[in-house]
MDTraj code that builds the backbone (N, CA, C; nanometers):
import mdtraj as md
import numpy as np

residues = "MET MET LEU ALA GLU MET VAL TYR ASP GLY GLU LEU SER ALA SER ALA TYR ILE ILE LEU THR ALA MET PHE LEU ILE ILE GLY GLY GLY LEU ALA TRP CYS PHE TYR ARG ALA LEU LYS ALA THR ASP LYS ASP ALA GLN GLU GLN LEU PRO ASP GLU VAL".split()
xyz = np.array([
    [2.6033, 1.3706, -2.3357],
    [2.5560, 1.4851, -2.2720],
    [2.5319, 1.5847, -2.2368],
    [2.5591, 1.5712, -2.0904],
    [2.4812, 1.6445, -2.0332],
    [2.3763, 1.7924, -2.0035],
    [2.2683, 1.7790, -1.9900],
    [2.1455, 1.9350, -1.9937],
    [2.1684, 1.9874, -1.8286],
    [2.2027, 1.9236, -1.7556],
    [2.2965, 2.0009, -1.6640],
    [2.2714, 1.9005, -1.5087],
    [2.4329, 2.0063, -1.4821],
    [2.4945, 1.9720, -1.3643],
    [2.3682, 1.9784, -1.2438],
    [2.4669, 1.8344, -1.2220],
    [2.3186, 1.8002, -1.0675],
    [2.4135, 1.8229, -0.9455],
    [2.3528, 1.9429, -0.8174],
    [2.4388, 1.9424, -0.6995],
    [2.3298, 1.8285, -0.5519],
    [2.3922, 1.7827, -0.5403],
    [2.3305, 1.6514, -0.4681],
    [2.4465, 1.7616, -0.3197],
    [2.3221, 1.8377, -0.1783],
    [2.3530, 1.8697, -0.0778],
    [2.2762, 1.7797, 0.0738],
    [2.2442, 1.6387, 0.0068],
    [2.2443, 1.5845, 0.1180],
    [2.1160, 1.5785, 0.1978],
    [2.0092, 1.6326, 0.1150],
    [1.8635, 1.6619, 0.1192],
    [1.7435, 1.6093, 0.0133],
    [1.7059, 1.5694, 0.0760],
    [1.5860, 1.5931, -0.0542],
    [1.5134, 1.6797, -0.0868],
    [1.4416, 1.7103, -0.2137],
    [1.3696, 1.8476, -0.2318],
    [1.2694, 1.7773, -0.1981],
    [1.1325, 1.9684, -0.2315],
    [0.9929, 1.9474, -0.1856],
    [0.9450, 1.8428, -0.2755],
    [1.0047, 1.8426, -0.4057],
    [0.9126, 1.7412, -0.4867],
    [0.9322, 1.6249, -0.4232],
    [1.0607, 1.5376, -0.4393],
    [1.1024, 1.4449, -0.3182],
    [0.9822, 1.3912, -0.2239],
    [1.0192, 1.4991, -0.1468],
    [0.9578, 1.4743, -0.0135],
    [0.7551, 1.4770, -0.0570],
    [0.7028, 1.5228, -0.1105],
    [0.5969, 1.5200, -0.1935],
    [0.5219, 1.3845, -0.2473],
    [0.6013, 1.3407, -0.3792],
    [0.6191, 1.1637, -0.4051],
    [0.6294, 1.1394, -0.2972],
    [0.7062, 1.1344, -0.2466],
    [0.7725, 0.9604, -0.1091],
    [0.6846, 0.9884, -0.0114],
    [0.5135, 1.1297, 0.0334],
    [0.4231, 1.0822, 0.1368],
    [0.3259, 1.0448, 0.0646],
    [0.3648, 1.0669, -0.1057],
    [0.2017, 1.0163, -0.1864],
    [0.2615, 0.8550, -0.1631],
    [0.3604, 0.7936, -0.2269],
    [0.3760, 0.7327, -0.2147],
    [0.3394, 0.5986, -0.1133],
    [0.3434, 0.6553, 0.0101],
    [0.2739, 0.5773, 0.1397],
    [0.1992, 0.5493, 0.1604],
    [0.1465, 0.7363, 0.1224],
    [-0.0337, 0.7069, 0.0824],
    [-0.0936, 0.5730, -0.0249],
    [0.0184, 0.5810, -0.1057],
    [-0.0591, 0.4517, -0.1743],
    [-0.0799, 0.3082, -0.1281],
    [0.0778, 0.3934, -0.0795],
    [0.0873, 0.1828, -0.0357],
    [0.0064, 0.1630, 0.1482],
    [-0.0152, 0.2155, 0.2322],
    [-0.0550, 0.2533, 0.3456],
    [-0.2182, 0.2115, 0.3297],
    [-0.2737, 0.2911, 0.2256],
    [-0.4374, 0.2950, 0.1566],
    [-0.4221, 0.1570, 0.1505],
    [-0.3497, 0.0942, 0.0187],
    [-0.3791, -0.0433, 0.0313],
    [-0.3669, -0.1362, 0.1124],
    [-0.3190, -0.0888, 0.1830],
    [-0.2269, -0.2320, 0.3180],
    [-0.4290, -0.2361, 0.3631],
    [-0.4629, -0.0798, 0.4161],
    [-0.5932, -0.1066, 0.4562],
    [-0.6518, -0.1180, 0.3850],
    [-0.6891, -0.0931, 0.3420],
    [-0.8478, -0.1870, 0.1757],
    [-0.7988, -0.3497, 0.1972],
    [-0.7153, -0.3614, 0.1759],
    [-0.7067, -0.5522, 0.1770],
    [-0.7889, -0.5767, 0.3239],
    [-0.6788, -0.5490, 0.4427],
    [-0.6910, -0.5802, 0.5571],
    [-0.8583, -0.5627, 0.5681],
    [-0.9087, -0.4360, 0.5559],
    [-1.0999, -0.4404, 0.5772],
    [-1.1437, -0.5572, 0.4680],
    [-1.0689, -0.5564, 0.3455],
    [-1.2003, -0.6250, 0.2672],
    [-1.1489, -0.8145, 0.3731],
    [-1.0613, -0.8572, 0.4027],
    [-1.0023, -0.9411, 0.4049],
    [-1.1472, -0.9628, 0.5424],
    [-1.1261, -0.8970, 0.7079],
    [-1.2143, -0.8500, 0.8187],
    [-1.4039, -0.8924, 0.7099],
    [-1.4308, -0.7599, 0.6411],
    [-1.5401, -0.8249, 0.5545],
    [-1.5984, -0.9418, 0.5514],
    [-1.4660, -0.9603, 0.4880],
    [-1.5168, -1.0940, 0.4720],
    [-1.5493, -1.1986, 0.5078],
    [-1.4745, -1.1900, 0.6241],
    [-1.5248, -1.3136, 0.7653],
    [-1.6596, -1.2937, 0.7942],
    [-1.7384, -1.4404, 0.7912],
    [-1.9254, -1.3465, 0.8140],
    [-1.9192, -1.4884, 0.9098],
    [-1.9749, -1.3688, 1.0434],
    [-2.0399, -1.4619, 1.1478],
    [-2.0678, -1.5515, 1.1714],
    [-2.1736, -1.5543, 1.1340],
    [-2.3308, -1.6198, 1.0852],
    [-2.3098, -1.7601, 1.0193],
    [-2.1825, -1.7773, 0.9279],
    [-2.1449, -1.8189, 0.8309],
    [-2.1863, -1.9918, 0.9368],
    [-2.1975, -2.0956, 0.8737],
    [-2.2162, -2.2323, 0.9260],
    [-2.0916, -2.3013, 0.9133],
    [-2.0686, -2.3567, 0.9295],
    [-1.8506, -2.4465, 0.9573],
    [-1.8749, -2.5065, 0.7715],
    [-1.7664, -2.5360, 0.7097],
    [-1.8182, -2.5426, 0.6217],
    [-1.7214, -2.7412, 0.6398],
    [-1.7790, -2.8584, 0.5959],
    [-1.7307, -2.9993, 0.6315],
    [-1.6577, -3.0186, 0.4796],
    [-1.5927, -3.0846, 0.4630],
    [-1.5163, -3.2290, 0.4118],
    [-1.6257, -3.2734, 0.2626],
    [-1.6278, -3.2543, 0.1630],
    [-1.7377, -3.3495, 0.0871],
    [-1.6966, -3.5048, 0.1002],
    [-1.8109, -3.5835, 0.1438],
    [-1.7338, -3.7213, 0.1197],
    [-1.6922, -3.7831, 0.0393],
    [-1.6547, -3.9000, 0.0375],
    [-1.6213, -3.9807, -0.0572],
    [-1.6656, -4.0587, -0.0974],
])
top = md.Topology()
chain = top.add_chain()
for i, resn in enumerate(residues, 1):
    res = top.add_residue(resn, chain, resSeq=i)
    for name in ("N", "CA", "C"):
        top.add_atom(name, md.element.get_by_symbol(name[0]), res)
traj = md.Trajectory(xyz[None], top)
């Protein structure tokens, strides 16, 4: 039993564009945050780490 017939006219609806934009912002923001944290984690004043002697 179908509740409503779906008609596809070749374009997305306004709500689909809003959801798509939100998803791109979430993914882009997450990648930017990860890149920022990776850059912040590199410490310029840190001493070189040498392997432990066996």
